[in-house]
N, CA, C and O atoms as a MOPAC input file, in Angstrom:
PM7 MOZYME 1SCF
protein

 N     96.71900 1   -85.96100 1  -159.79500 1
 C     96.28800 1   -86.12600 1  -161.20200 1
 C     97.10100 1   -87.35800 1  -161.68000 1
 O     98.23900 1   -87.67700 1  -161.33400 1
 N     96.03600 1   -88.15600 1  -162.79400 1
 C     96.70400 1   -88.82900 1  -163.06600 1
 C     97.56700 1   -88.44100 1  -164.23900 1
 O     97.43900 1   -87.42500 1  -164.92100 1
 N     98.56900 1   -89.50800 1  -164.39400 1
 C     99.59800 1   -89.66000 1  -165.71200 1
 C     99.01000 1   -89.87500 1  -166.99700 1
 O     99.56600 1   -89.52400 1  -168.03800 1
 N     98.00200 1   -90.39100 1  -166.95400 1
 C     97.34000 1   -90.67000 1  -168.61300 1
 C     96.35400 1   -89.66200 1  -168.69400 1
 O     95.60900 1   -89.72200 1  -169.67200 1
 N     96.14700 1   -88.53200 1  -167.68900 1
 C     95.22400 1   -87.35200 1  -168.14000 1
 C     95.82300 1   -86.45600 1  -168.87600 1
 O     97.02300 1   -86.50800 1  -169.14600 1
 N     95.02000 1   -85.53800 1  -169.27100 1
 C     95.42500 1   -84.53300 1  -170.40100 1
 C     94.87400 1   -83.20000 1  -169.81800 1
 O     93.79500 1   -82.96500 1  -169.27400 1
 N     95.83100 1   -82.47800 1  -170.06500 1
 C     95.91400 1   -80.78100 1  -170.00900 1
 C     95.85700 1   -80.12600 1  -171.13900 1
 O     96.64800 1   -80.56500 1  -171.97400 1
 N     95.01200 1   -78.95300 1  -171.59200 1
 C     95.42100 1   -78.28700 1  -172.57000 1
 C     95.13600 1   -76.71700 1  -172.15800 1
 O     94.30800 1   -76.30400 1  -171.34600 1
 N     95.91400 1   -76.09200 1  -172.82600 1
 C     96.03900 1   -74.37300 1  -172.41700 1
 C     94.54400 1   -74.17000 1  -172.49300 1
 O     93.79500 1   -75.10600 1  -172.77100 1
 N     94.14600 1   -73.05400 1  -172.26800 1
 C     93.23400 1   -72.34100 1  -171.97800 1
 C     92.97500 1   -71.75300 1  -173.40400 1
 O     93.80500 1   -71.06100 1  -173.99400 1
 N     91.68100 1   -72.11000 1  -173.93100 1
 C     91.77100 1   -71.15200 1  -175.35600 1
 C     92.01900 1   -69.59000 1  -175.10700 1
 O     92.66700 1   -69.00800 1  -175.97600 1
 N     91.65600 1   -68.99800 1  -174.21900 1
 C     92.58500 1   -67.50300 1  -174.33800 1
 C     93.51300 1   -67.21300 1  -173.83900 1
 O     93.84300 1   -66.03400 1  -173.70700 1
 N     94.22100 1   -68.23500 1  -173.40400 1
 C     95.83000 1   -67.96100 1  -173.36200 1
 C     97.03800 1   -67.88500 1  -174.36800 1
 O     97.56300 1   -68.94800 1  -174.70200 1
 N     97.46300 1   -66.82000 1  -174.82000 1
 C     98.24100 1   -66.69500 1  -175.78500 1
 C     99.48400 1   -67.01600 1  -175.42400 1
 O     99.54700 1   -67.19900 1  -174.20800 1
 N    100.85000 1   -67.21100 1  -176.17400 1
 C    102.19900 1   -67.59800 1  -175.78500 1
 C    103.34900 1   -67.05900 1  -176.42700 1
 O    103.76600 1   -67.46100 1  -177.51300 1
 N    103.73300 1   -66.37300 1  -175.91900 1
 C    105.46100 1   -66.30700 1  -176.97100 1
 C    106.92400 1   -66.38900 1  -176.44700 1
 O    107.24500 1   -66.27500 1  -175.26400 1
 N    107.57300 1   -66.55500 1  -177.25600 1
 C    108.79200 1   -67.01900 1  -176.70900 1
 C    109.44700 1   -65.86800 1  -176.46500 1
 O    109.20100 1   -64.84800 1  -177.10900 1
 N    110.26200 1   -65.91400 1  -175.60100 1
 C    111.43400 1   -65.04600 1  -174.83000 1
 C    112.57300 1   -65.39200 1  -174.62800 1
 O    112.81400 1   -66.54100 1  -174.99600 1
 N    113.58000 1   -64.71400 1  -174.07500 1
 C    115.50400 1   -65.07700 1  -174.17500 1
 C    115.20600 1   -66.36500 1  -173.49700 1
 O    114.28200 1   -66.77700 1  -172.79700 1
 N    116.49800 1   -66.93200 1  -174.02900 1
 C    116.92900 1   -68.37500 1  -173.92700 1
 C    115.94000 1   -69.37800 1  -173.38800 1
 O    115.86500 1   -69.85500 1  -172.25600 1
 N    114.95100 1   -69.65900 1  -174.81100 1
 C    114.20700 1   -70.52300 1  -174.67100 1
 C    112.90000 1   -70.44100 1  -173.73500 1
 O    111.96900 1   -71.24000 1  -173.64000 1
 N    113.10500 1   -69.34700 1  -173.14400 1
 C    111.62000 1   -69.15100 1  -172.20600 1
 C    110.70700 1   -69.00200 1  -172.89200 1
 O    110.76100 1   -68.98400 1  -174.12200 1
 N    109.46300 1   -68.83600 1  -172.04700 1
 C    107.79000 1   -68.67300 1  -172.74600 1
 C    107.33000 1   -68.00400 1  -171.87900 1
 O    107.49400 1   -68.28200 1  -170.69100 1
 N    106.41800 1   -66.62000 1  -172.44300 1
 C    105.67400 1   -65.96500 1  -171.44400 1
 C    103.96100 1   -66.02500 1  -171.93200 1
 O    103.65600 1   -65.58800 1  -173.04100 1
 N    102.84000 1   -66.63500 1  -170.95000 1
 C    101.66400 1   -67.19400 1  -171.29800 1
 C    101.15800 1   -65.70000 1  -170.81800 1
 O    101.70000 1   -65.02800 1  -169.94100 1
 N     99.84200 1   -65.28400 1  -171.69300 1
 C     99.09600 1   -64.25700 1  -171.01300 1
 C     97.64100 1   -64.59900 1  -171.21800 1
 O     97.24200 1   -64.59800 1  -172.38300 1
 N     96.74600 1   -64.90900 1  -170.20200 1
 C     95.66100 1   -64.92000 1  -170.39100 1
 C     94.73200 1   -63.69100 1  -170.95000 1
 O     94.35000 1   -62.85300 1  -170.13300 1
 N     94.44800 1   -63.59800 1  -172.00700 1
 C     93.56100 1   -62.62800 1  -172.34100 1
 C     92.22700 1   -61.96700 1  -171.46600 1
 O     92.08100 1   -60.76000 1  -171.27400 1
 N     91.33700 1   -62.99000 1  -171.00500 1
 C     90.38700 1   -62.43100 1  -170.53600 1
 C     90.76200 1   -61.96500 1  -168.47700 1
 O     90.30300 1   -61.06300 1  -167.77600 1
 N     91.73000 1   -63.05400 1  -168.17300 1
 C     91.80800 1   -62.45300 1  -166.57200 1
 C     93.36800 1   -61.54700 1  -166.70600 1
 O     93.76400 1   -60.98800 1  -165.68300 1
 N     94.16100 1   -61.44300 1  -167.92100 1
 C     95.05100 1   -60.40400 1  -167.61800 1
 C     96.35600 1   -61.17000 1  -166.92200 1
 O     97.27700 1   -60.35900 1  -166.82100 1
 N     96.68600 1   -62.37400 1  -166.45400 1
 C     96.86200 1   -63.24600 1  -165.73300 1
 C     98.02300 1   -63.19000 1  -166.73600 1
 O     97.81000 1   -63.61500 1  -167.87100 1
 N     99.44600 1   -62.61600 1  -166.36000 1
 C    100.40100 1   -63.00100 1  -167.11100 1
 C    101.58600 1   -64.25200 1  -166.31800 1
 O    101.49400 1   -64.42100 1  -165.10200 1
 N    102.59300 1   -65.01400 1  -167.09400 1
 C    103.26800 1   -65.89000 1  -166.42800 1
 C    104.21700 1   -66.60300 1  -167.29100 1
 O    104.06300 1   -67.21800 1  -168.34600 1
 N    105.42900 1   -66.31000 1  -166.42400 1
 C    106.48500 1   -66.81900 1  -167.55800 1
 C    107.00300 1   -68.32900 1  -167.19400 1
 O    106.88300 1   -68.69800 1  -166.02600 1
 N    107.61600 1   -69.27600 1  -168.23500 1
 C    108.03800 1   -70.43100 1  -168.02100 1
 C    109.75900 1   -70.40900 1  -168.39400 1
 O    110.17200 1   -69.84200 1  -169.40500 1
 N    110.60500 1   -71.06100 1  -167.49100 1
 C    111.84600 1   -71.48200 1  -167.76900 1
 C    111.74800 1   -72.52500 1  -168.83300 1
 O    110.77600 1   -72.95400 1  -169.45400 1
 N    112.96000 1   -72.80300 1  -168.87200 1
 C    113.03400 1   -73.68500 1  -170.19100 1
 C    112.22800 1   -75.00500 1  -170.35600 1
 O    111.64000 1   -75.57200 1  -171.27700 1
 N    112.52900 1   -75.28500 1  -168.74000 1
 C    111.63400 1   -76.93600 1  -168.85200 1
 C    110.01100 1   -76.50600 1  -168.57700 1
 O    109.04300 1   -77.13000 1  -169.01000 1
 N    109.97700 1   -75.53300 1  -167.91800 1
 C    108.68200 1   -75.06500 1  -168.15100 1
 C    108.10500 1   -74.94100 1  -169.94900 1
 O    107.04500 1   -75.47000 1  -170.28400 1
 N    108.78600 1   -74.34600 1  -170.72600 1
 C    108.29900 1   -73.52800 1  -171.99200 1
 C    108.13700 1   -75.45900 1  -172.33700 1
 O    107.01800 1   -75.89400 1  -172.60900 1
 N    109.00000 1   -76.14300 1  -172.29500 1
 C    108.74400 1   -77.72000 1  -172.79800 1
 C    107.34600 1   -78.30200 1  -172.56200 1
 O    106.47100 1   -78.64300 1  -173.35900 1
 N    107.41000 1   -78.31300 1  -171.05500 1
 C    105.88400 1   -78.68400 1  -170.80600 1
 C    104.70500 1   -78.16600 1  -171.37500 1
 O    103.84700 1   -78.90900 1  -171.85000 1
 N    104.60300 1   -76.89100 1  -171.35700 1
 C    103.61900 1   -76.09400 1  -171.94000 1
 C    103.66100 1   -76.72400 1  -173.47700 1
 O    102.64300 1   -77.27100 1  -173.90200 1
 N    104.96800 1   -76.63200 1  -174.38300 1
 C    104.70700 1   -76.88400 1  -175.93300 1
 C    103.85900 1   -78.46700 1  -175.99900 1
 O    102.72400 1   -78.50100 1  -176.47300 1
 N    104.36800 1   -79.42900 1  -175.60500 1
 C    104.14300 1   -80.83300 1  -175.29600 1
 C    102.41900 1   -80.52500 1  -175.15500 1
 O    101.84000 1   -80.69800 1  -176.22700 1
 N    101.69000 1   -80.17800 1  -174.21800 1
 C    100.34100 1   -79.85100 1  -173.62600 1
 C     99.86400 1   -79.00700 1  -174.80200 1
 O     98.66700 1   -79.24500 1  -174.96000 1
 N    100.24700 1   -78.23500 1  -175.57700 1
 C     99.91300 1   -77.71400 1  -176.51400 1
 C     99.65500 1   -78.81600 1  -177.80200 1
 O     98.68000 1   -78.82800 1  -178.55300 1
 N    100.72100 1   -79.64800 1  -177.81700 1
 C    100.58700 1   -81.17000 1  -178.67400 1
 C     99.44500 1   -81.86200 1  -178.12600 1
 O     98.89300 1   -82.56900 1  -178.96900 1
 N     98.94400 1   -81.88300 1  -177.03800 1
 C     97.64900 1   -82.74200 1  -176.59200 1
 C     98.35900 1   -84.30600 1  -176.30000 1
 O     97.72400 1   -85.36000 1  -176.35000 1
 N     99.57800 1   -84.20200 1  -176.03700 1
 C    100.12900 1   -85.46600 1  -175.22400 1
 C     99.86200 1   -85.44400 1  -173.47200 1
 O     99.86400 1   -84.54300 1  -172.63400 1
 N     99.61300 1   -87.09500 1  -173.41600 1
 C     99.24000 1   -87.22800 1  -171.95900 1
 C    100.20900 1   -86.50700 1  -170.96200 1
 O    101.23800 1   -86.09000 1  -171.49300 1
 N    100.11900 1   -86.35300 1  -170.05100 1
 C    101.25000 1   -86.17300 1  -168.97300 1
 C    102.00200 1   -87.30200 1  -168.82600 1
 O    103.19900 1   -87.17700 1  -168.56900 1
 N    101.54400 1   -88.31100 1  -168.93600 1
 C    102.96700 1   -89.63400 1  -168.52100 1
 C    103.74100 1   -89.34400 1  -170.11100 1
 O    104.94800 1   -89.48600 1  -169.91900 1
 N    103.50500 1   -89.03000 1  -171.44100 1
 C    103.86000 1   -88.75500 1  -172.42400 1
 C    105.10900 1   -87.39000 1  -172.25900 1
 O    106.29600 1   -87.33400 1  -172.58000 1
 N    104.26900 1   -86.50100 1  -171.67300 1
 C    105.19200 1   -85.31000 1  -171.24900 1
 C    106.19800 1   -85.29200 1  -170.61300 1
 O    107.21800 1   -84.63300 1  -170.81500 1
 N    105.83500 1   -86.41600 1  -169.36400 1
 C    106.94100 1   -86.92800 1  -168.73100 1
 C    108.05300 1   -87.79600 1  -169.36900 1
 O    109.23500 1   -87.58300 1  -169.10100 1
 N    107.81200 1   -88.40100 1  -169.89100 1
 C    108.72200 1   -89.61200 1  -171.31700 1
 C    109.67500 1   -88.37700 1  -171.91100 1
 O    110.90000 1   -88.44000 1  -171.81000 1
 N    109.04700 1   -87.32900 1  -172.49200 1
 C    109.67600 1   -86.39300 1  -173.26000 1
 C    110.69100 1   -85.63500 1  -172.45000 1
 O    111.75400 1   -85.18100 1  -172.87500 1
 N    110.24200 1   -85.56500 1  -171.28300 1
 C    111.37500 1   -84.63100 1  -170.34300 1
 C    112.42400 1   -85.45300 1  -169.83100 1
 O    113.59500 1   -85.13100 1  -169.63200 1
 N    111.77000 1   -86.73500 1  -169.60900 1
 C    113.16800 1   -87.73700 1  -169.30200 1
 C    114.41000 1   -87.76000 1  -170.23200 1
 O    115.56100 1   -87.72700 1  -169.79700 1
 N    113.95800 1   -87.84300 1  -172.05800 1
 C    114.62500 1   -88.06500 1  -172.71800 1
 C    115.63600 1   -86.54400 1  -172.96500 1
 O    116.84400 1   -86.49200 1  -173.19400 1
 N    114.88800 1   -85.67700 1  -172.85700 1
 C    114.95300 1   -84.36300 1  -173.59100 1
 C    116.19000 1   -83.73000 1  -172.45800 1
 O    117.13300 1   -83.00400 1  -172.77000 1
 N    115.83000 1   -84.28600 1  -170.98200 1
 C    116.51200 1   -83.63100 1  -170.44600 1
 C    117.54000 1   -84.72500 1  -169.08300 1
 O    117.99700 1   -84.22500 1  -168.05500 1
 N    117.67100 1   -86.07800 1  -169.42900 1
 C    118.16100 1   -87.20100 1  -168.90300 1
 C    118.00300 1   -86.89200 1  -167.45800 1
 O    118.98700 1   -86.45400 1  -166.86100 1
 N    116.60700 1   -87.11100 1  -166.66900 1
 C    116.16300 1   -86.87500 1  -165.66500 1
 C    115.57800 1   -88.13500 1  -165.00100 1
 O    115.23500 1   -89.01400 1  -165.79100 1
 N    115.41700 1   -88.35900 1  -163.80000 1
 C    114.77900 1   -89.74800 1  -163.83000 1
 C    112.89200 1   -89.58800 1  -163.72200 1
 O    112.30600 1   -88.50500 1  -163.73000 1
 N    112.35200 1   -90.68600 1  -163.64500 1
 C    110.97500 1   -90.66800 1  -164.19500 1
 C    110.36500 1   -89.86900 1  -162.97100 1
 O    109.99800 1   -88.72600 1  -163.24400 1
 N    110.21000 1   -90.26900 1  -161.73500 1
 C    110.29200 1   -89.40600 1  -160.55700 1
 C    110.73700 1   -88.03600 1  -160.82900 1
 O    109.67500 1   -87.47300 1  -161.09300 1
 N    111.60600 1   -87.22000 1  -160.91700 1
 C    111.83900 1   -86.07000 1  -161.12300 1
 C    110.48000 1   -85.47900 1  -162.31400 1
 O    109.50200 1   -84.73300 1  -162.28700 1
 N    111.07300 1   -86.21200 1  -163.10700 1
 C    110.43200 1   -85.50800 1  -164.15700 1
 C    108.58300 1   -85.45500 1  -164.20600 1
 O    107.94100 1   -84.49000 1  -164.62200 1
 N    107.92400 1   -86.89700 1  -163.60800 1
 C    106.88200 1   -86.16100 1  -163.23200 1
 C    106.01800 1   -85.53500 1  -162.20000 1
 O    104.86800 1   -85.09800 1  -162.15900 1
 N    107.14300 1   -85.67800 1  -161.28200 1
 C    107.15600 1   -84.15000 1  -160.09800 1
 C    107.14300 1   -82.67300 1  -161.10000 1
 O    106.31600 1   -81.78200 1  -160.90800 1
 N    108.07100 1   -82.61500 1  -162.04200 1
 C    108.05400 1   -81.28200 1  -162.92100 1
 C    106.73800 1   -81.07500 1  -163.33800 1
 O    106.18200 1   -80.03300 1  -162.99100 1
 N    105.97500 1   -82.12900 1  -164.22400 1
 C    105.20800 1   -82.05400 1  -165.11900 1
 C    104.11000 1   -81.47600 1  -163.70100 1
 O    103.44200 1   -80.44200 1  -163.68700 1
 N    104.18300 1   -82.19100 1  -162.95600 1
 C    102.65200 1   -82.38900 1  -162.16200 1
 C    102.50800 1   -80.96900 1  -161.81100 1
 O    101.57100 1   -80.22900 1  -162.10900 1
 N    103.63100 1   -80.67400 1  -161.09300 1
 C    103.53300 1   -79.19600 1  -160.08100 1
 C    103.58400 1   -77.99100 1  -161.30200 1
 O    103.38100 1   -76.86000 1  -160.86100 1
 N    103.77700 1   -78.06300 1  -162.46600 1
 C    103.73000 1   -76.83500 1  -162.98600 1
 C    102.21500 1   -76.95900 1  -163.69800 1
 O    101.55900 1   -75.91800 1  -163.73100 1
 N    101.68300 1   -78.04900 1  -164.21100 1
 C    100.12400 1   -78.71700 1  -164.73300 1
 C     99.27200 1   -78.29300 1  -163.49500 1
 O     98.07700 1   -78.24600 1  -163.78700 1
 N     99.58400 1   -77.92200 1  -161.99400 1
 C     98.77100 1   -77.62500 1  -161.00900 1
 C     98.61500 1   -76.51500 1  -160.93100 1
 O     97.53600 1   -76.07300 1  -160.53600 1
 N     99.69300 1   -75.66800 1  -161.30000 1
 C     99.95600 1   -74.17500 1  -161.20800 1
 C     99.18400 1   -73.59100 1  -162.32800 1
 O     98.71200 1   -72.45500 1  -162.26700 1
 N     99.06700 1   -74.32000 1  -163.28200 1
 C     98.73300 1   -73.78100 1  -164.39100 1
 C     97.34000 1   -73.30300 1  -164.36700 1
 O     96.84700 1   -72.17600 1  -164.40700 1
 N     96.68700 1   -74.88800 1  -164.26400 1
 C     95.30800 1   -74.81000 1  -164.14000 1
 C     94.85300 1   -74.06600 1  -162.91000 1
 O     93.72100 1   -73.62100 1  -163.10100 1
 N     95.41900 1   -73.71300 1  -161.48800 1
 C     95.18200 1   -72.75300 1  -160.48800 1
 C     94.89200 1   -71.71600 1  -160.90000 1
 O     93.87600 1   -71.17700 1  -160.46100 1
 N     95.84700 1   -70.95100 1  -162.08800 1
 C     95.73700 1   -69.67300 1  -162.64300 1
 C     94.97400 1   -69.63400 1  -163.95100 1
 O     95.14800 1   -68.67800 1  -164.70700 1
 N     94.32500 1   -70.39500 1  -164.19700 1
 C     93.42000 1   -70.57100 1  -165.14900 1
 C     94.02900 1   -70.66100 1  -166.64000 1
 O     93.33900 1   -70.38400 1  -167.62100 1
 N     95.49700 1   -71.10500 1  -166.74500 1
 C     96.10400 1   -70.78700 1  -168.06400 1
 C     95.85500 1   -72.45800 1  -168.41900 1
 O     96.81500 1   -72.90100 1  -169.05100 1
 N     94.80700 1   -73.45700 1  -168.16100 1
 C     95.41400 1   -74.36200 1  -168.87600 1
 C     93.66000 1   -75.43900 1  -167.96500 1
 O     93.09000 1   -75.13400 1  -166.91800 1
 N     93.44100 1   -76.23100 1  -168.60600 1
 C     92.16000 1   -76.97500 1  -168.27200 1
 C     92.65900 1   -78.39700 1  -167.97400 1
 O     93.83700 1   -78.64700 1  -168.22500 1
 N     91.96900 1   -79.22200 1  -167.52800 1
 C     91.98100 1   -80.52700 1  -167.45900 1
 C     90.81900 1   -81.08400 1  -168.32900 1
 O     89.63900 1   -80.75400 1  -168.20900 1
 N     91.40000 1   -82.11500 1  -169.36100 1
 C     90.39400 1   -82.60900 1  -170.32200 1
 C     89.86200 1   -84.07300 1  -169.54200 1
 O     88.99800 1   -84.77400 1  -170.06900 1

């Protein structure tokens, strides 16, 4: 996936904050439920803001003090899983 690419939440997905900075996602059409840890929640919020994957990675690097490779890997792995589960769409 291109780091300059963008991914947006599927319009049928609702989210809610749960304990300790985690987020729960629910696709209203498929009833798919998905929970995100703190890192995943940050990625999700950045995707909702319309940031490019490269920008999301940059924010993770700054927020969690991780190197670029680790941040890129985290972003790409979660995005692939979100897309595969119809919770997000490539733009």
